[in-house]
N, C-alpha and C positions, 0 to 999 in steps of 0.2 A: 460284346464278349463278356465273359465272367472274369473277375479279377478280385484280388484281396485288397480291401481298403483298411488302412490303419488309423483313419480319422485324424485326431489331434495327437495321437501317440499315447503310450502308456504301457501297461502290462500286456502279456501275450493275448489276453482276452479282448483287447481292443480291435483285433483283426477280425473282420467279417467278410463273407463272400458277397459281392455286389455285381451288378451288370452296368456296363458303360460302353461308349463308342470305341471302335478300333483305333489304334494309333495311326496317324498319317505319316507316311515315310517321306523323307526329304532326299535331296540329291545325295548320292553315295550310300544310301541305306537300303536294307532289305526288310521285309516283313516276315517274321517267322511264326508259323503256326506251332505253338509251343506244345510239346508232349510232356516234358519234364523240366523242372527248374531246380537248380541247386540252392541250398540254404546255407548262408554264411554268417559269421559273427557280425560283419558290418550291417547286415539286415537288422539284427537285434538292436544295434546302436541307432540306426535310422528310425526304427519303430519307437525307440525311447526318446527321440528328439535330439540325439547327440551326434548325428552324422547326416546332415542335410544333403540332398542331392545337389550336384553342381548345376549351374545355370543351364537351362534348356533341357535337362534330363527329365524323364518321367518321374513323377512323385511316387509311383507305385514301387513297392519293394521288389528286389530281385536283380542280382548282378550276373547271372549266367543261366543260359537255357540250352535246350536241345530240341530239335524238331525239324520241320520241313519248310523250305522257302515257299511262302504263299504269294509274294509279289516282290518285285525289285524295281528300283528307280531306273529311269531310262539310261542313266549314265553308268550303270553297273553291268559289267560284262563277265565278271568272275563267277557269278552264280546264276542259276536259272530256276524257274518255278519247279518245285518237286524235289530239289536237291536236299539231301539230309545233311544237317550241319549242327555244330555246337558253337556257341558264341558268347563272348564277353559283352555284357550289356551295361550301359550307363545307368540303367534302372528299368523297371517295367517287367521283370521276369515272372512275377507272381500273377500271371494273366494268360488267357488263351492265345493272345497274339502279342508280339513284342517287336518293336522297331529297333534295329541295331545297325551300326556302320558295317557295310559289306567287308571292309578290311579287317574287322574284328571277328569274322567267322572262320571256322576251321572245319575241314571234313570230319565226319565221324570215323574214328580209327577202325580199321578192319577188325571185325569180330566183336566189337562193342555194341551193346544195346543203346538206345536213346537215353535210357535211365542212367547208364554208366557214363555216357558222353556228357550229360548235363552236369556231372560232378567234376569235370575237367577244367573249364576255362579259368575261373577265379583262382583256383589253387595253382595251376601250372603257370599262368601269367605272373602271379605273385612270386612263386618260388624261383622261376627262371630269372626274372628281372632283379630280384634281391640277392639270391645266393650266387648266381653265375655271372651276372653282369655287374651289379654293385658290389657284391661280396667277393667276386673273382676267385671262387673256389676252384682248385686244380687237383688233378689226381695225386693221391698219396697224402693229402693234407688231412688234419683232424678237424672234424666238423661237429658242432653241437647244435641240436634243435630242441627247443623246449616245447612241451606239449605234443609229443610225437604221435599220439593216437588220434588226433583230430585231422581234419581235412588237409590243412597246410602241413602239418607234421608228417603224416604218412606219405604225402607227396614228396616232401623234402628228403625224407629217408631214402626213398626209392631212387630219386634222381641223383642224389649224392653218391649212392652206392654204384649206380649205373655208370657214373663218370669217375669212379675209382677212388673216392674219399673213404676215410675211416669215420664211421658214424656213431656219435654218442647222442642219447636222448633222455629226457626226463618225462615221466608219465605218472599216472595215479593208479597204483594198485597192481597186483600180480597179473590180472587178466590183461590189462593194457601192456604190461611188460612182455608177456608172451606173444601178444599180437604184433608188436613192433619188431620183435626179434625175428618173427617169421617173415616180415617184410624186408629184413636185411640189416637192421640195426646191429652194430657190433657190441655196443654196451647200452643197456637200458637201466635207468635208475628210478626208483620210486620216490618222488619228491615229498610224499606224505610221511614217509618213515625214514628216509635216508638223508644224510648230509651230502647232497650231490656235489657240492664244491669240493669237499674233502675227498670224496670217492674218485672224482675225476683227477684231482691232483695226484693221488696215489697211483693212478694208472698211467698218466702221461708224464709225470715228473716235470723236469725243466723243459721238456719238449713243448708243452702247452697245447692250447687249442688254436687253430689257425683262423677259423671262421665260426661265428655264432649267429644264429637266427633266433630272435626273441620277440615275443609279443606280450610278455608279462610286465616288464619294466619294474618300477618301484625298487625294492631291495635287490632284485636280480641284477640290476645294472652294475653295481659295484662288484658283485660276485663274478659277473661275466668278464669285466675288465681285468680282474685279478687272474683269470684263467687263460687269457690270451697270450699266445706266443709273440715273440718279436715280429713286427709287421702284421700282427693279427687284425682281423676286422670284426667288429660288432655291428650287426645290421638289425635295426629296430623297426618293426612293422606295426606295433601297437603298444599300448601302455595299460594293460588290464589292472595293474596294481599301482598305477599312478605315474605321471610324467614329471612331477616336481620332487626332486630328491637332492640331498646333499652328497656330493661326490668328492673323493680323492682322485683328482685327474692327473696326478703325477705319472702314473703308468702310461698315459697317452704319450707323454714326452719321452720317458726313459725306454719304452718298448716300441716306440714308433708306431703306435696303434691308429687305426681308423675307426671312428664311431660315427656311423651314418644311419640312414633310414629312409623310407619312402612310403607313400600311399599310392595305390594303383588308380583309384577312381578319378582323382583330379588330373591325371596325366593327359597330355594332348592326344588327339585322334592319331596322329602320326607316331607318337611314342608307343601307343598300344599296338598299332599296326606293325611296327618294327618288332615288337615282342612276338606277335602272332607269326610273323615270317620266321623268326628264330626258332620258335617251337615247331613249326611245320618242318623245318630243315633238320633240326637237331634232336627233337624229342618224339615226334609222331612216328618215325621209323622204329623206335623202341617198342611201341605198341604192336606194330606189325610183326616184330620179332619176338613177341610174347615176353619181353623183359620188364614190363610194367603191369601192375595190377590196379584195378579200380575197386576200392573197398567201400561198399555201401552199408551204412549202419541201419537206416530205417527209411522206408518210403511211405510218405503220408499223402493222402488225398489233398487237393488244393484247399478244400474247405477245412482241413485239419491243420492249417498253418500255425494256429496257436499251440497245438501239441508239439509241432516241429520246433518252435522257438523255445518252448519249455524244456525240451530235451537238449537243445543247443546250450541253453543257459546252465543246465546241470553239469555239463562237461563229462557226462557219463558215457557218451557214445564213443565208438571206435569206428573211424572212417567218416563217410559223408552222409549227411541228411538230405533227402531229396523230396520234392513235391511232385506228385503225379497230377498233371494238369488235364490230360485227356487220354 
């Protein structure tokens, strides 16, 4: 098969197209003939050597795919050869074939293309588990997501609105502001020109924000804590601007706050399977009802993975970046 090799890591140019053997499936796995693969920021970190794959995972980049089942282990009864699926992968997505646990596959939602389906797993597994399970967002609450124009951001906006929350988001520039408002954001703030902390305080007053999803970290952490309402939850999923900061933690005590976070890739097979079941039950029907959109920024050929990563690093995209594998 053809796949993207990133060698010892480095800049986007380190990624080249190579040929190698197909992955061998183990018990409980299926082999997917990949049509499209989603591109995610963790792929960038892995390429740079900062996010190694967990033990036993493919060293090939790529955490989500969509395509058709090419083979299934003898103990897999849930899928058969030829089924169209999208799947969360422990690695190996930037390739023509990818082995994934059968329990981490989901059917392609009605009316979606394989390209659109490849943009779902990483975002939806991440948002559901962090915003609704860990963050316990409920209808009527105020929810803030930073970076609302990216894959995680635009997914969080739509799901939070679908489940009745009031959505605030920060983005870069007028074009992104307009895009996220069309997706349902109640308030969009330009973090490049506006003091988003002060703006949100003026809008919510003492009511505060009930739940915040953040991947920026650094100086955002203290600002996030200052915005939270009593019993508010700050859910951290990355630290793009640093994890080591000096904090005034008193609000955690006085406001009874929760500061938590998680990473998706290291979770157990069963934890991810549980998220997949929750998505199939609670979220996939929203696609069938046309209540959720898939926003594709750019589709690159597999051999153009370097260009895809360059765009990802620029943060200039709106929506999801996808690789066309076949």
